[in-house]
C-alpha positions, 0 to 999 in steps of 0.5 A, a space after each residue: 211295467 212292460 215285460 221283457 217280451 214287449 219292451 222296446 227294441 233298441 236301435 241297432 247300429 253296425 259299424 263295418 271295416 275290413 279286419 274289424 280290429 282297427 276302424 270299426 271297433 273304434 267306431 263301435 265302442 265310441 258310439 256305444 259309450 256316447 249313445 249310452 249317455 244320450 239314451 241308456 238302453 236305447 242303442 245297441 252298437 256292434 261291428 264286423 269286418 268284411 275280411 275279419 281277423 276273426 277272434 283277434 282283439 282291437 289293435 292297441 293303438 286303436 284301443 288307445 284312441 277308444 280310451 282317449 275319448 272315454 270309451 272302453 276297448 276291453 273284451 273286444 273280439 273281431 268277427 266276420 260280417 255275415 248276412 245273419 249279422 245284418 239281419 234286423 239292423 237299423 243302420 250300417 255305418 261303413 268305414 269306406 264306400 267299398 265296404 258299403 258295397 260289400 254290405 249290399 252284396 250280402 243284403 241288398 235290402 239294406 240299400 237305404 240304411 247303409 252309408 259311410 260314416 263320414 257321409 252320414 255325419 255330414 248329412 246329419 250336420 245338414 239336418 242340424 243346420 236346417 231352420 226346420 230341424 226342430 220339426 223332426 224332433 220326436 215327441 213322446 205322447 202322454 204315457 208313451 215310452 221314450 225308448 219307443 219314440 227313440 227307436 222310431 225316430 232313428 228308424 226314420 233317420 236314414 231317409 231324412 239323411 238321404 234327403 239332404 245328400 245333395 247338400 252334403 256332397 264332398 269335394 272329393 269322394 275320398 272324403 267318404 272314407 276312413 284311412 286303413 291304419 293296419 300295420 302302418 305307423 302311428 301317424 296313420 292311426 292319428 289320421 284315422 282318428 282325425 277322420 273318424 272322430 269328427 264323424 262320431 261327434 256328429 252322430 252323437 250331437 244329432 242324438 243329443 239334439 233329438 232325444 225324446 222328451 
């Protein structure tokens, strides 16, 4: 049995928006819930805001969206994005291209591991559609640990995703962004949901298709 010190590290994913009360909390809680089903203990999803409403809970309408898709919004607390939070993160998924730029201002070393969530989802869709996608499914060697294989797979995923960026470009760059619903109508929250939910589904689908054997 592995000791806690030698146990495989989970894949660390950070979602980022502005206030960390509307968009990134929804992405955090739904990704965590879905990835827990794929590989229990294999992922740690957190979030932060570039201008966070520090200490605030998730907005009620965002909480409703999380519940609709089977997640749990309870106990969420907004926090400010810092270089310390970014340290050791395997993948950063931002809600807009502007947020991506702000992440990279804090830590330029994350250039190849930071994407808008919609951009990343389209890249994963291309990977899933490729005839040779089966060739990149991680296989656990005899006696190997599926959690270790999963972490290795996800740490290599940003490079594989970026390699098909040219096949996943949107017609308009605004399609990379998730609309900000803060202090806006329920209709705008529904628009946020319509933009964010398919991206989350794509990430979770890729995880399911590539779960270590």
